[in-house]
N, C-alpha and C positions, 0 to 999 in steps of 0.2 A: 467495761463497755459491752453491751449486748445488742443483738439485732431484734427486730420485731417478732421473730419466730422462736426465740429462746423460751418464751413462756409456753409454747406449744409442745415442748419436748417432754415426753413421758420417759423418765429414766428407766422404767422397767421394760419398755418396748420402743426404743427410739428407732427411727428409720425402718418402719415395718414393711416397706415395699420390696417386691422381688428384685434383687440387685443386678441380675444379668439378663437384660431384656432381649438380647439376640440369641439366647439359648435358654429358654424358659421352660421349666418343668412344672406340671400342675400340682404335684405333691411335694411339699418341702416344709421346713420349720426354721424360723428365724432364731438365731442364738444371741442376738444383741440384748443388751440390758445390763444389770448390775452383776459384775464379776468380783471375785476376790483379787487382791493385788498386793504386791510387795516389791520394793527395790531389792534386787538380789544379784549376787555375783557368783554364787555356787548353786549346785543342783538342789532343788527343794524336793524332799521325799514325797512320793505319792501319798495322798490321804491327809496331807498337812493343811490345816486351815491357815489362810493368810490374813494379816491384821487389817489391811485397808480395803476400801471398796472403790471400784472404778466403773464408770458408765461406758460400755463398749457400744459404738465404735468411735469414740472421740479421743484424739491423741492426748497423752497424759499431761501435756503442757496446757491444755485448754481448760477454761472455766467449766465447760459442760461435762468434762470427764470426772469432775469431783476431786482430781488430784492437784492440778495447777502447778506442776513443777517438772523439770527435766530429770531423767535418770538415764545413765548409760546402759544399765542392765536392769531388767525387770521380769517379773513373772506374773501371769494371769492364771486364774483358776475358776472353774465352775463345774457343776454336774449337770447331767441331762439324762433323760430316759428316751428310748426309741419307741415310738408308737407300735403297739403290737400288730396292728393291721398292715404295717409296712412289710412284715414277713421277711425280715433280713436273715440271710444265710443262703449258702449254695449259690444259686444263680441270681439272687437278690443281694445287692451290695449297698453299703452306706458310704456316701461321700460327705466329708466335712470340707466346706469351701471358705476361703478367705479372700475378700475383695482386695485388700492390701494391708501389709504389716511393714512398718519401717523400723529396722532394716533387715537384720538377721533373725529368723524365727525358727524355733524347733517345737514341734507339736507332739504331745504325749496323750495317749488314751489309756487310762488305768495303769500308768507307769511305763507303757510301751511306746517307744518313739515310732511315730507313723510318717512323719515327713520333716525335712529341714529345707529351708528356703532362704535365699538372700536376694534382696531387691525391694525397694520401698514403694514401687509404683505399679506392680503387676500382680494379678490374681494367681492363686495356686490352690490346689486341692489335695486331699488325702483320702484314699480308700481305707477306712478304719474298721472294716467288718471283722477282721480276724482278731482285733484287740478288744472287742466288746464283751461285756458280761451281761447277765440278766439283771433287770432293774436299773439302779442308778449307776451311771458311768461318769468317770472323772476326766475332764478335759483341761490340760495344762498347756499354756503357750509361754515359752521362754524367749525373750527378745533382747537383743543388743543393738544399740544405736548411739554411736558417739558423734554422729553428724559431722564427720571430718572427711575421710578419704573414701567417698562413695558418691554416686549420683544422688544429689540432694536438692537441686534447684536453688531457691533463695533461702533455704534454712541455714542458720548459723548458731553456734553456741552462745554468741554474744550479739544479739540483735541490735542493729543501728542502721540508719540511712536506708539504703535500698535492699538490705538483707534483714530477714525477719525471724520470728520465733520458730524453733524446730517443731516437728510433728512426729513424735516418737510413738512406737508401739502400734497397736491395732487401730487403724483409722478408717477402715471401710467395713461393711457388713460381713458378719460371720453367719453361715447358715449350713444346714445339713439337708440331704435329700436322698431318697432311695433311687437306685438305678438298676437296670439289668446288668448282668456281668459283661455283656457286650453292649456298649452304649456310645453315643456321640459325645466327643470331647469339645468340638468346636465346629461352627458353621462358617466357612469362608465364603463371603458373598461379594461378587464382583459384577457390576453392571456392564453390559456390552451393547451399546446402542447401535453398532454396525449390524448386529444380527437381531436386534429387538429382543434381547434375552438377558436373563440373570444367570451368571455362572455360579453354581453352588458346589462346594466341596465339603462333604460331611466327614471331618477328620475323626478317626477313632483308632486308638492304640489297642483296643480290646477286641475289635471285630475280626472275624475270620475272612478268608478270601471268598467264602460263600455268602457273606452278608449282602443284603439287598437294601438299598436306600430309596425311599420314595419321597419326593418333594412336591408340594402343591402350593400354588400362589393364588391369593384371593384379593379382589379389589376392596375398596372401603365399604361397599355395600354387602360384602360377604359372598360375592359371586366368584366361582372358580374361573380363573383366566389363563392358567397354564399349569403344566406339571411335567415331571420326568421321573424315570426310574433307572437305577444303575448301581454301581459298586460304591462301597465306602472308600474314602481317601482318593477319590477321582473327581475330576471336574465334570459336572453334569449341567447341561444347558436347559433352563426353564424358559421356553419361548413364550413371550407375551406380545401378541400382535397389537400394533398401534398403541404402544405404551404411553401412559400418562407420566410425563417426565417430572422429576423433582426440581424445584427452584426455591429460592428464599421467598418469593411472592406466592408460590403454590407448592408447599412442601408435602407432596402426595407420597404416601407410603403404602406398599403392598404388604399384606400379612402372609406369612409362610407357615406351613405345617410340614415337619420332616419326621420320618419314621425310619428306624433301622431295625431290620428283622434278621436274626441270626440264630439258626438252630432252635427255633421255637421261642427265642427271647425277643421281646419287642421293647424298643425305647422310642418314646414320642416326645418331641420338643416343638415349641412354637418360636417364631422369629419374625423379622420384618426387614424390609429394605426399600429404599428409593432407587429409581433409575435416573442416572444423570452421568454426564461426562465432564471432565475438566482437562484442559490442555493448554499448551502455548502454541499459537499458530500465527502465521504471517497474515497481517491485515493491513492493507494499504502500504505494503513494503516494510512494515515494522512488526516485531514480535509482540503479540498481545495475549493476555489470558482470555480464554473462551470457556463459557459454561454452556453445555449442550450445543456447542458449535457457534455460539453467539458471543461477541466481545462483551465482557462484563467487568465493570470496575469493582474491585473488592475493597470497599470502604470499611475499615476495621477499627475497633478499639482494642486496647490491651486489657486482658482480664487475667489476674494472677491467682484467683481462686482462694483467697485468704478470708477468714472470718474472725472477728474480734472475740467471739465466744467459743468457736469450734476449731480455730486455727485452719487446718486443712479440710475439716469436715463440716459441711453445711448443717445447720440445726435440724432442718426438715427437708423432705423432698420438694416441697413448695418453694423453700428458700433456694434450693439448688437450681430450680427452673427460673427463679426471679431474676437472677443476673442476666440470663439470656433474653428474657422478655424486656427487661429494662434497656438492654442494648438495642434491641429491635425497635422499641418505642422511641428511641432517640434518632432513628433513621439509618442505623448501620445495617449492613447485610453480612458482615463478617466479624468474627472474633479471633484474635490471636491468643490462644491458650498458652500463657507465658510461663515457661520453665516449670511446668507442673502437668501431671496426668490426673484427670478427674475420675471419679467413680463412673461406671458405665451408664448409669441413669442420667448423668449430665449430658452425655452424647445423645441419649434417647430424646431428651428435651430439645436439644439443638436440632435433631432430625425432625421432630414434630413441629417446632415453632418456625423453623426455616431460617437457619443461621449457618453460613459457611464458616469453616474452622481451619485456621493454620495451627497445627499441633507441634509445639516445641518438645524437644527432648530435655528433661531436667539436666542441668549442668553438673559437672564434676571437675575436680582439680586435674585428674589424669596425669599425675606426676611421674608415673613409671609405666612400663609396658603391661604389667599385670593389671593396673588400674585402667589402662586404655582398653584392654581386652574386656573388662567388666563393662565399661561404657558401651563398647560395640555390641556386646551381648544384650544389655538391657535396652538399647535402642532397637535392636532386631525384635526383641520380645514385645516392646511397646507397639511396634509396627504390626506385628502379628496379631496381638490381642485387640487392637483397635482397627484392624484392616478392613472390617466390614461396615464401618460407620459411614453412613451416607454423607453427613455434613462435613467430615474431614476431607479437605481437598488438597492439602499439602503438608509435608513433613519438614521440620526445621531442626536439624541436628546441632547446629552451632549458633552461638549468640555472642557477638562483639569480641570474639577471641577468647572467651572464658573457657579454660581447659583445652584450648587449641595447642597442639605441640608441633604441627608441621602443616603448611597449607596443602602439600601434596596428599597428606593423610586425610585432610578435610575433604578433598576431592574424591579420594577413594571411598570414604564413608558415604558421601552423597551417591556415588555410583552403586554402592552396595545396597543402599536403601531403594534406589530406583530399580535395581534388578529384582529386589524382593517384592516391590509393589510398583509395577510400571503404570498402574491405572491412575496414579496421583502425581502432583507436582512435587519436586524436591527443591527446597530453598537451602542450598548447601551451607550458607553462612549469613544469618541476619546481622546487619550492621558490619558488613565486610570492610567498610571505609573507616571505621573508627575504633577507638579504645585499644584493646589488646590484640586486635586482629593482626594476623601475620601476612595478610594480603589475599587477593582474589585467586582462588584455585581455577576459576574458569569453568567449573563443573556445575551440574544441576540445570534447572529450568529458569532460575530467577536471579536477577541482580538486585540486591537489597542494601540500601543505605539508611543510616540513622543520622538525624540532625535535630538538636533541641535549640530553640523551639521550632525551627524549620519552617515548612516541611523540607525534607530531603527530596531531590529531584534527579535521580539517576536516569541515564538513557539506556534503552534496550540495546543489545548487541545483535550479532547475526543469528544467535541461537537461543537467547534468553530474553524473557520479558523483564521489565523493571518495576519495582515497587519501592515506596517509602516504607521502611520496616519499623521505624519509630520516629515520632516527632511530638511536638506540643508540650505537654507536661505543665501547663499553667496551673498555679497553685493558689489556693484560698483556704485559710483556716476558718472553720465554723465553730464558734464558741459553744462548749457543751457537747461537741461531737468529735473531739480530737483525741487521739491515743494518749494515755498517760505518759508523761515524760517529755512532752513537747512535740514539735513538728519540724519536718525537714522540707525546705523549699529549694530543691536543687536547680530549678529552671527559671520559669517566669512567675514571679509572685505578684498578685494583685490584692486589692483591699475590699472589693465589693462583688456581689453576684453580677451586677450589671457590667462591671469591668471584665470579669471572667468570661461572661457570655460574649462581649464585644471582642475580646482577644481570640476566643475560639472561632467566631465567625470570620474575622479577618484572616486568621491562620488557615482556615479551611477554604476560604474563597480563593486563596493562592493556588489551590489544586485544580481549579476549573480548567484553565487552559492546558496544563500538562495532561490532565485526564482526557481531554479531547484529542490531544496531539500524540502522546506517546506513553504516558504512565498508566500502569495496569492496576495499581492499588496503593493504599496508604494505611497506616496504623497509628492512631492517636493514643497517647498515654495520659489517662487510663480510665477504666470504668468507675472504680471506687478508690477512695483513699485506702492506703494499706499501712497499718501501724503508723510510723512517723511520717510517711509520705502523705501530702495533702493535695495531690494533683488529680483527684478524681472528679468525674461528673457528680458522683454521689459521695456522701460521707462514708467512712468505714463501717458505721453501724447501719447503713442503708436506710437512714431515716430522713435525710435532707438531700434534695436535689439542688446542687449549687449553681446550675445554669438555667436559663430560660429554655424549657423543653421545646417550645414551638420554633424558636429561632434556630436552635441546634438542628432540629429535624429538617427544617426548610433548607438550610445550606447543605446538609448531608445529602438530601434527595437531589439537589442541583448537581452535586459532584457525581453521584451515581449515574444520573441521566447523561451528563456530559461525557462520561467514559464508557458508556454502554450503548449498544446498538441492536 
């Protein structure tokens, strides 16, 4: 099964776009393409050719990778040359960056280990300068991924039902770029509407205390609208008088230019941000979600980010944006990114298109204290790496009790995330009423219930707004567009598109009065079919819309109007 974009994939240069849009450098080189590959359980000597070929960055289980099977242990190999005009050496360093590798990765340059990393959903980098040689350089990545005791989301070694194919190995873009020895590692961007400013922190492990950071903001016409100068690793306020606020209806983004100057070295990056606030506030005596101070109903669909040809990796950047555009075209203003972290360009598209995002933490078994520490650490890293994304308005650490070991610990985790990022909502436990949940910790900003086919209708309490965290799931199999091996209809199965549309409209109409009176959001399962599940608006291959678009959009817009003021 393939999507319409599979035929657009160039195996020698897939996904050529710059992969880190909120910290973009003008000079770089994409390392995606055809690499050597082998299943391996022991160290492969440097300089050894490998027998198979794999297309990076598609997970090895995918059709687009050219491998199409799972391996617990694997090795990737390619060579590269550093452009002479990059002038690497001394105060000019070379970084090799990985968007994501699932799960444990060790990277070698010319036989020298340069970095080791564990975690399948976060980016990492290596300064490889001291391992380089003139001319051709060898890059080897050794990966282990048994898809068992680790944060993995819906991946499983034996896919069936609501659990799916693993996504092992390199599954996001690999690239290299020259940097000054003192350079910016990350821009932390936090809007502050109370002061009409954007708080910018240019994090740098390499900058001295004498380093100077300059940040300038521009509007969409290229006019300078604000700026500031200060130290690295410090919060700097960029004042933007009378700011143009970001909303789903008007997703306005400011462009940013940031420069770090340190002992004659200069590092320049570009970025962007929208200005908006998200909160839970008392409205007519009840706790409601507000966007920019206005009650806003968050009408969401569930999006799991799976692809029949790429598994975790969309075939093209256009395909990556398509899921968000398709969601908005159906009249939704929110996506719940379910138990997966996307490449950073997915969030760029959400920011540009205008889509609010509930961001889940990929689940794990959390069977012992060591595994729980890994879960906490990867949750904190996800929050850190995605913490400047305008569209993300809330974090969701737990789902239906999967991997939960103690409701008190769930509450502590929610408070830790809130302390790390007080600018967003924290939904401590989606589906706290069902399944394997150990009960309500009482923490966080949101009460979230699941009910199929529902909808679930929890009531807000004294401090938390209430949302339906999952409902719906009406199923229809579309001949010629179902996953090989049959389909699963866990909730409400119908026989025709007309029946599916009618079921959706009736189900969503039931949200009108709750949205007016007390409910702050809902999440319908789901945007597309996923492998054996056939409960999507669209088929898994994104070729057939199974409901009447106009009727779906009309009822969705009614609910948003009912719950927003």
